[in-house]
Rosetta silent file (secondary structure, phi, psi, omega in degrees, C-alpha in Angstrom):
SEQUENCE: MSSREHFWHYLLLILILLAGFVGFVYFKQSPSFRFFSLFGSILGYIVWGVWHHFVEGRLTWSVITEYLLLGLVVLATASLLLFPF
SCORE:     score description
SCORE:     0.000 S_00000001
   1 L     0.000  135.272 -176.841    1.889  309.642  -21.940 S_00000001
   2 L   -79.062  165.590  178.248    5.197  309.364  -23.729 S_00000001
   3 H   -61.596  -35.893 -179.779    8.096  307.113  -22.779 S_00000001
   4 H   -65.617  -41.765  177.639   10.092  310.157  -21.754 S_00000001
   5 H   -64.965  -40.605  176.433    7.383  311.290  -19.313 S_00000001
   6 H   -59.890  -42.021  179.104    7.201  307.778  -17.877 S_00000001
   7 H   -56.813  -47.795 -178.127   10.955  307.830  -17.372 S_00000001
   8 H   -68.209  -35.338  177.000   10.782  311.034  -15.310 S_00000001
   9 H   -62.899  -48.507 -177.140    7.819  309.788  -13.289 S_00000001
  10 H   -73.500  -27.986  172.782    9.553  306.563  -12.371 S_00000001
  11 H   -64.042  -41.413  176.635   12.849  308.326  -11.698 S_00000001
  12 H   -62.256  -41.878  177.197   11.005  310.477   -9.167 S_00000001
  13 H   -60.721  -44.575  179.049    9.549  307.334   -7.570 S_00000001
  14 H   -61.317  -41.311  178.715   13.009  305.775   -7.334 S_00000001
  15 H   -65.167  -39.085  177.398   14.355  308.944   -5.692 S_00000001
  16 H   -62.192  -48.847 -178.315   11.493  308.974   -3.145 S_00000001
  17 H   -68.927  -35.232  177.155   12.098  305.339   -2.215 S_00000001
  18 H   -65.682  -41.212  177.012   15.876  305.802   -2.204 S_00000001
  19 H   -61.554  -40.625  176.992   15.561  308.772    0.176 S_00000001
  20 H   -64.652  -41.451  178.757   13.453  306.610    2.494 S_00000001
  21 H   -64.794  -44.824  179.226   15.989  303.789    2.335 S_00000001
  22 H   -61.351  -44.234  177.311   18.922  306.142    3.030 S_00000001
  23 H   -62.400  -39.326 -179.964   17.060  307.631    5.993 S_00000001
  24 H   -64.218  -40.959 -179.982   16.219  304.155    7.272 S_00000001
  25 H   -74.115  -40.696 -176.446   19.867  303.079    7.111 S_00000001
  26 H   -64.439  -37.879 -177.099   21.251  306.359    8.430 S_00000001
  27 L   -96.847   42.944 -175.169   19.068  306.350   11.559 S_00000001
  28 L   -65.852  -19.446  179.714   19.831  302.754   12.557 S_00000001
  29 L   -89.297   -7.269 -176.662   20.256  303.699   16.223 S_00000001
  30 L  -127.657  102.598  179.056   16.851  305.394   16.510 S_00000001
  31 H   -59.914  -32.536 -179.762   13.714  303.362   15.791 S_00000001
  32 H   -65.641  -45.817  178.592   11.595  306.523   15.963 S_00000001
  33 H   -67.007  -34.607  176.248   13.571  308.290   13.255 S_00000001
  34 H   -62.796  -41.301  178.705   13.566  305.104   11.190 S_00000001
  35 H   -62.409  -45.821 -178.665    9.784  305.017   11.497 S_00000001
  36 H   -67.654  -33.752  174.853    9.423  308.641   10.394 S_00000001
  37 H   -63.906  -44.689  177.669   11.797  308.060    7.490 S_00000001
  38 H   -64.669  -43.478  179.326    9.715  305.087    6.429 S_00000001
  39 H   -59.980  -43.350  178.911    6.486  307.023    6.948 S_00000001
  40 H   -62.498  -41.518  179.865    7.763  309.857    4.748 S_00000001
  41 H   -70.797  -34.642  176.940    8.729  307.523    1.933 S_00000001
  42 H   -68.155  -41.511  176.465    5.378  305.714    2.126 S_00000001
  43 H   -61.934  -42.229  176.079    3.543  309.023    2.060 S_00000001
  44 H   -61.910  -39.627  178.081    5.644  310.034   -0.943 S_00000001
  45 H   -62.054  -44.173 -179.455    4.819  306.716   -2.614 S_00000001
  46 H   -65.450  -47.220  179.550    1.088  307.241   -2.108 S_00000001
  47 H   -62.358  -42.526  179.030    1.170  310.836   -3.364 S_00000001
  48 H   -60.582  -46.527 -177.787    3.307  309.791   -6.330 S_00000001
  49 H   -62.063  -43.716  178.762    0.919  306.971   -7.248 S_00000001
  50 H   -64.840  -45.315 -179.865   -2.173  309.161   -7.095 S_00000001
  51 H   -62.518  -44.600 -178.444   -0.448  311.916   -9.080 S_00000001
  52 H   -60.249  -47.060 -179.324    0.900  309.478  -11.673 S_00000001
  53 H   -70.131  -31.636  175.813   -2.494  307.918  -12.313 S_00000001
  54 H   -63.719  -46.257 -179.977   -4.150  311.346  -12.375 S_00000001
  55 H   -62.769  -37.029  178.889   -1.743  312.545  -15.064 S_00000001
  56 H   -75.683  -12.774 -178.685   -2.376  309.375  -17.064 S_00000001
  57 L    80.271   20.518 -178.146   -6.138  309.872  -16.757 S_00000001
  58 L  -117.822   20.785 -176.896   -6.630  306.520  -15.018 S_00000001
  59 L   -78.169  123.191  175.737   -7.246  307.674  -11.451 S_00000001
  60 L  -132.614  168.146  178.645  -10.108  305.845   -9.752 S_00000001
  61 H   -63.638  -31.538  179.330  -11.091  305.267   -6.153 S_00000001
  62 H   -68.204  -34.598  176.867   -9.846  301.686   -6.397 S_00000001
  63 H   -66.893  -44.942  178.683   -6.373  302.929   -7.410 S_00000001
  64 H   -60.813  -44.885  179.337   -6.311  305.360   -4.477 S_00000001
  65 H   -61.756  -40.722  179.577   -7.469  302.589   -2.130 S_00000001
  66 H   -61.444  -47.188  179.663   -4.806  300.234   -3.463 S_00000001
  67 H   -64.483  -41.421  178.652   -1.983  302.714   -2.819 S_00000001
  68 H   -63.864  -46.070 -178.400   -3.329  303.546    0.661 S_00000001
  69 H   -66.225  -41.480  177.839   -3.742  299.903    1.668 S_00000001
  70 H   -63.079  -42.440  177.115   -0.321  298.885    0.397 S_00000001
  71 H   -61.241  -41.452  179.520    1.232  301.817    2.259 S_00000001
  72 H   -67.433  -38.276  178.467   -0.604  300.859    5.451 S_00000001
  73 H   -64.203  -45.010  179.306    0.456  297.206    5.187 S_00000001
  74 H   -64.406  -42.853 -179.916    4.112  298.171    4.739 S_00000001
  75 H   -64.729  -42.728  179.141    3.902  300.690    7.580 S_00000001
  76 H   -65.724  -42.426  178.909    2.224  298.205    9.931 S_00000001
  77 H   -62.997  -47.194  179.835    4.728  295.462    9.101 S_00000001
  78 H   -65.409  -35.565  178.513    7.704  297.755    9.590 S_00000001
  79 H   -63.677  -40.811  178.197    6.226  299.098   12.832 S_00000001
  80 H   -66.058  -32.917  177.953    5.967  295.594   14.236 S_00000001
  81 H   -75.529  -36.550 -179.194    9.582  294.948   13.311 S_00000001
  82 H   -78.080  -35.782 -176.502   10.830  298.270   14.731 S_00000001
  83 L  -125.439   72.303 -178.861    8.727  298.233   17.891 S_00000001
  84 L   -66.410  155.336 -179.348    8.182  294.592   18.903 S_00000001
  85 L   -67.690    0.000    0.000    5.842  293.833   21.777 S_00000001
């Protein structure tokens, strides 16, 4: 994969995460909307990671598992912060 293709891949990742951050900040009065904004950006992150590694020809089950587990850890941590017991 060329440097130019990497640039566009990572620009897309930055836009996905930026959209999640903007949604998280914009919906500061609604924990539910903040959660869904976060969930959407995490889902985008997972899909992006799987797609990126597929295009590079390096997609394995361990890569998929890594992206899923990292997404779940971030989602669980944020959920505990948004909806404390």
